[in-house]
N, C-alpha and C positions, 0 to 999 in steps of 0.2 A: 074248306071248313075246318076250324081248329079242333083238335082232338083233346079230350080230357084224359090226363094220365093218372093211372092208379099209383098208390104209394109204392107198390112193388116195382112197377115199371120205372118210376123215378129213381128208386134206389138202385135198380139194375143199371140204368144209364149212368148214374153218378159213379157207381163202382167201376164201370168200364172206362170212364174218363180218368178216374184216379189211377187205374192200372196203366193206361196208355201214357199218362202224364209222368208217372214214376220212372218209367223206362226212358222217357224223353229227358228227364232231369239227369239221369246217369249218363246218357249219350253226350249231352252238352257239358257236363262236368268233366268227362274224359277229354272232350275236345278242347276246352278252355284251359286245362292244366298246362298245355303248351304255351299259351300266351303269358300265363302267370310265372312260369319257371324258365322261360326262354333265356333270360339273362344269365341263368346259372349253368345251363348246358352248352351255351354258345361256344366257349373256348374249348370244351372237351370234344366237340363234334365237328369243328371246323379247323382249317389249316392254320398253324401258328404263325406263318409268315404273312398272313393277312393283317391289315390294320383293324382296329376294333370297329370302325365304321363299316368296313367291307364285310366283316364277320356278321354284324347285326343285319346288314342289308340281305345277306344270304339267308340267315335264319328266318327273317320276316318274309323273304321271298318264298321260302319253303311253306310258310304259313299261308301265303297268297296262293301258291301252287296247289295246295290241298283243296282250295275252293274250285279249281278247275276239274276236280274229280266229281264234284257235286252233280253236274249235269249227267255224267255217266251213271252215278249212283241213283239219281232221281229217275232216269230212264229205266234202269234195271229193276229197282224196287217198285217204281210206279207201275211197271208192267206186271210184276208179281202181285201187287196190291189190287189192280183192276181186273186181273185175270184169275188169280188164285186166292184172293182175300187180303184184307187189311192186316189181319192178325198175323198171318204167315210172314208178310213183308216185315212187320215190326220185330218179330222174333228173330229172323235172320239178321237184320241190321244190328241188333244188340249183341248177337253172337260175334259178328265181325268186329265190333268195337272192343269187345273183351279181348279178342285175340291180338288186335293191333296195339292195345294198351300194354299188354304183357310184353309184346315184342319191343315196344319203346323202352320199357324199363330195363331190357336186356341189351340195348344197343352198345356195341363196342366203341371205344373212344378213338380219336385220331392217332393217339400214341400207340394204340394196339394194332390198328389195321390201315392206317394212312388214309388215302383218299376214298377208301371204301366207306369210311364213317359218315361223311356228309351225304354220300349216295344212299346209304341205308336210312339215314334220317329222312331224306326225301321220300323214299319208298314206303316207309312205315306211316309217315304223315299222309301220304296219298291214300293209304288204306283207311285211315280215319276219315278223310274227306269223302271217300266212297260210302262209308257207313252213314255219316251224317247227311250226305246227299239223299240217301234213301229214307232216312228217318223223317225229314220234315214233311214231305208230301203225304206219306201214309198216316202220320199222326194228325196233321191238320185236317185231312179228309175224315178220319175216324172220329175225331172230336166234334167236327162240324155236323156229321151225320147223327151222332148221339145226342147233340144239344137239343133242348126242348124249344119248340116254336115260341118266338118272342123273347127267348133268352139265349139265343145262339151266340151273340156277342160275348155275353158273360161266360158261358161254358167254354167257348173256344179261346178265351183270354188265358185260360190256365195252361195253354201250350207255352206262352211266353212267361207265365209264372214259373214254370219248371225250367224253361230255357235260361231265364235270368237267374233262377235258383241254382242251376248247375254252375253258372258263371260266378255266382255269389259264393258257393261252396269252394270253388277253385280259388277264388280270391282270399277267402277266409283261411283256406289251407295254407296259402302263402304266408299269411300273417302268423299263423300258428307255428309254422316251420321256422320263421325268423325269430320267434320267441324262444324256441328251444334249441335252435341250431344257429351257428354263425354263418355268414355269407360264404366263408371259405369252405365250411363243411358241406354246404349245398353244392358249391362248385366242384368239390372233390368227389361227388357221387351221391349226395343226399337228394339231388333232383330226381333220381330214379324212383324213390319211394312213392311219390304221388301217383305216378303212372301205374305202379303195382296196385295201389289202393283203387285206382280207377278200374282196373281189370276185375278186381274182386267184386266191386259194387255192380259191375255190368252183369256178372254171373248171377248175383243175387236178384237182380231185377227181372231175370227170366221167369222167376216164380210168379210174379204179378202178370206178366204178359202171356204166360201159358194158359191163363184162365180167362182171357178176354172173350167177349161175345163178338161174333162176326157181324158186320153191318152190310156186307156186299151180298146181294141176292144171287141165287143160282142163274136166274134169267139174265141178269146183267153180265155175269162172268162168262156165260156161254156165248155171248155175242162175239162174232169173228173179229170185229174191229176193237174190242175191249183192250185198253192199255197199249195201243199201237201209235207210234209217231205218225204213221200215215194218216190215221183218222184225225189226230190232233192238228196236223198241219193242213190237211185237206179241208176240213170243215170248221176249224176253230182257230185258224192262224191269226185273225185280227184280234181275237180275245187274248191269245197267247202274247202277242206283241204289246198289247195294252197292259197286261199284268206285269210283263218284264219292265215296262216303262216306269210304273210306280213302285215296283219292288226294288229296282236299282237304287233309287234315292233313299228308300226306307232302309235298305241294308247298309248302304254307305253311311248314312247318319248313325245307325246303330253301332257300327264298328268304330266310327270316329269317336263317339261319345263313351262307349263302354270299354274299348280296347286301346285305341290310339291315345286317348286323353291321358292314360297312365304314363306313356312315354313322353307326351307333350309336357305334362306337369314336372316330370323329372328333368327335362331339358331346360325348363325355365327356373330351375333351382330349388324345387320343393324336395325335401328329404324323402328318399324311397320308402322308408317305413311309414311316414306320414301319408304318402300317396296311397300305399296299400290300405291304410285305415280309411282314408277318404273314399276310395273306390268301393271298399266293402260296404260301408254305410250307405253310399249313394245307390249301389246296385240293389241293396235291400229295399230301399224306397221304391225303386223302379219295379221290383218284383211285386210288392204290396199294392202298387197303383194299378196293376193290370186289370183285375176284376172290376174296379170302379170305372175305368175307361171303357171296358167291355160293356158294362151296363149302360153307360152313356151312349154308346153306339147303337144299342137296341132302342134307345129313345130318339136320337137325332138322325140315325141312319149312317151306314158305312161311308157313303159318298161325302157327307158333311164332315165326318171325322178325318177322312183323307185330305180334304181341302184345308181344314184347320191345321193339320200336321204340316203339310208342305208349305203353306203360306207363313205360318208363325215361325217355323224352323228356318226358313230362308231369310226372314227378317232378323232373327235373333242370333244365329250361330256365329257370325263374324264378330259382332261387338262383344259377345260373351267370351268366346275362345281367344280371339286375337288381341282384344283390348282388356277386357275385364280380368281374365286369368293372370295376365302379365302384371297388371296394375296392383292386384291384390295377392301376388305370389307369396307374400309374407304372412298372410292370414288364412290358415287352413279352414276356418269356419266359413268365411265368405266364399272361398273356392268350392267348398262342399255345397253351399247353397246355390251357387251358379250352376254346378253340375246337376244338382237335383232339378233345377228349373228346366234345363235342357232335357233331362230324362222324362219329365212330366209332359213336355211337348212331344217327345218321341213316343210316349204312350198312346197318343191318338192313333199311331200306326201299329205299334207292336201288339197292342191288345186285340186288334182285329186282323193281324197279318194273315192268319190262316183262313178265317171265314170270308174275308174280302176276296180271296182267291177261289175258295171252294164254291162260293155262290155264282161264280162265272163259268163253271164247267159242268156238263152233264155227268151222271154217275159213272158211265162206262169208261171215261177218260179223266175222271176227276183227280185221282191220286197222281197220275202222270202229268196232267196239266198244272196242278198246283205245285208239285215238286220240281218239275223241269223248268217252269218259268221262274220260280224262286232260285233255283240253282244257277241258271244263266245270269240273272241279275246279280247274285252273290259272287259268282266267279269273276265277272268283269269289273264290278264296282265295289262290292262289299269286302271280300277278303283281301283285296289289293290295297285297301285304305292305308294300313300302317306302312306298307312298302312304298306306296306312292307319296305319302306324306314325308317319309324319310328322304326321298329323292328331291322333293321341294326344299327340304332343310339343307341337303348337301349343296344345292344350287344357291343357297343363301336367301331363299324367298319362301320360308316356311309358312308365313301367314297367307300367302297366295293360294295355298292348298284349300283354304276355307272358301275362296271364291269359286273354286271348282265344285265344291260341295253345293254351293248356292245354285249354280247352273243346273245341277242335277235335280235340285228341289223344285226349281221352276218348271222343268220338264215334268216332274211328278205332279205338279199342280194342274197342268193342262191335261195330263192323262186322267187325273181324278175327275175333271169336268166331264169326261166321257163315260164315267161310271153310271149305271142305271140307278134311278131313284129307288126302284124296287128290284130286288134280285130276280134274275130269270130262273135260276135253279135253287133248289133247297127250300122252296116256298112251302112245299107240302110237308106233312108230318111223316116221320119214319117210324 
């Protein structure tokens, strides 16, 4: 039976969601700075005897490697969130991101320390991956549990509002820096400044997270099996595999459209500054679209949203990316419209990314189940997208990469067919 919420209760829940979301924005802002400014620190942190292609592959390989820390982060912070509270998990993860961002800003160059430089680049990036790995599960769980019954799709969509908002701010920062600094100045050390800014914002976000209301009950945290992989794989392994199945395609599509497309557009001859403006505008549209698609999921159901995402994206991604982008490479406006179209299709997934996982797991392993399944899908298919795409390009078959994406979307479609029409968990009011 549905509960009637008082104005005070609604205000308290909204305040909690804003607090969690603000920290989420900072975490992802710090994480995406790497993708935006990678082109400027590549030469400084890699061996000069490498050709430019090999240097790029290494730097994007490090980007991919950080995703393999996510399962570890999701296990560690998921355990904390399910055993000691969602709030504690989120506070620790933002502290770790602050430390790693400051360390990134202080990285020595290859000229200073030789081969130690690319090793330290990898090490610091792995710390960022660990932090973000812990962030997703705890925030998705927290926002899903605070969401009002019948509006959980809407409330949980703000996780990707802030996730894409962090990406938007990172992209916007790139445009701002190119306005006031030359590319050579950024290469000569200006790339350090954004990471320092990221560290400062992470410290500031602690103020919001330190005041969050806890959603985990004492009874749930006291259970011996709370937050354990043993419990997850013993009693919920089928659910875990199902969630990994549709998360893999969702994450892959997200990184292809929001990260790799920047490299792809540059490769087909679009001016880098123009690409930066296009990406900034399109990511803004993606961010604004999330609540609307979240509301839609509350009306049509999570299962229908996932089926629409996987089917429409599988049909459209090749003609739009491999044919449309190349054909209209001289028209920034049409390229932007094509990207926006793909981002709207992507929104069927991103707007419910957290809730469609949270509804699949019981409270005592929810943060672990959500975070670990997301991290595994991301590590294998999401974060590797730019690196894999560059390998296809090196082999002279760049457009075939999109066929690989389509295969994953087809798998996602069949996994989505297995989703329950009514969620098994989170049906009750909290």
